[in-house]
N, C-alpha and C positions, 0 to 999 in steps of 0.2 A: 491423372485426369480426375480421379474421384475426389482428391483433396481440393482441387480447384472449384468443383461444384459445391463442396461444403463451405468453402470460403465465400462464394458468392451468396449462398443462402444466409450465412452469418452476417455478411455486409448488408444484404437486403433487409433483414430484420432490424439491424441497427439503424438503417437510413429511414425506416418508417416511424421512428420515434420523433417527438417534437425536439426542436433545436435545443431547448433548455435542458432536456433530459440527456441529450447526446453530450452536451458540454459537461454536465454534472458527472456522467458516467466516464467521460474522457479524463476529467480531473482525478477521479477515484481510481483510474486505471482499468475500468471495466468497459470494454468496447463492444460487448455483445455476449450472448450466452455461449458457454463452452459446449461444443457438440459432444454427444454421448460417446461417439467413436473415439474422440481424442481422450476422453476421460477413462475409457476402458483400456488404453494402452499403458497406463501407469502400473508399474510392477510393485509388488509388496516391498521389495528392497529399496526402491527409490522413494516410496511413500514413507518408509521408516526413516530413511536418511533425512527427508524433508522435515518430518516431525521432530527429529532430534535437533536439527539445525534451528528450528523455530523455538525450541525450548531452551536453547543455549543462552546463557547470560553474559557471554563474552562480548566485549565492545572494543573498538579500536581506541588507541591511546589519544588520538587527536579529538575524537568526539567526547571522550571522558573529560579532557581538559576544557573543551568548549562548554560542556554542560556545567562543569564546576565553576568556571568564570562567570557564566551567565547567572548561575544560582547566587553567587556572591554579590553580583551587581544588583540583582532583584531584591535580595535581602537588605542591602544597603539603602535602596530606594524605599522599601517598605518601612525600615527603621526611621528614616528621615521623615516620611509622611506621618508616621505614628507620633514621632516627637513634635512635629510641627503643629499637629492638631490636638495634641494631648494637653 
């Protein structure tokens, strides 16, 4: 019951913002302020695990290939444009 009341308060504060701010916050993934009670439930072990995960430089093979192919295409376009106007 207590969580339901906190959700309605969060939703009410979000609904009082202008439409363009709500859209911008929705696009960024921020739909309202995080309540302090939810933030207090984070344990030190989960916070440490989250920080290690964010510091990791591992990437999936698919995204590495996508980034590499995109970089080659953009460099080819840049070289063509440089040669065309040089």
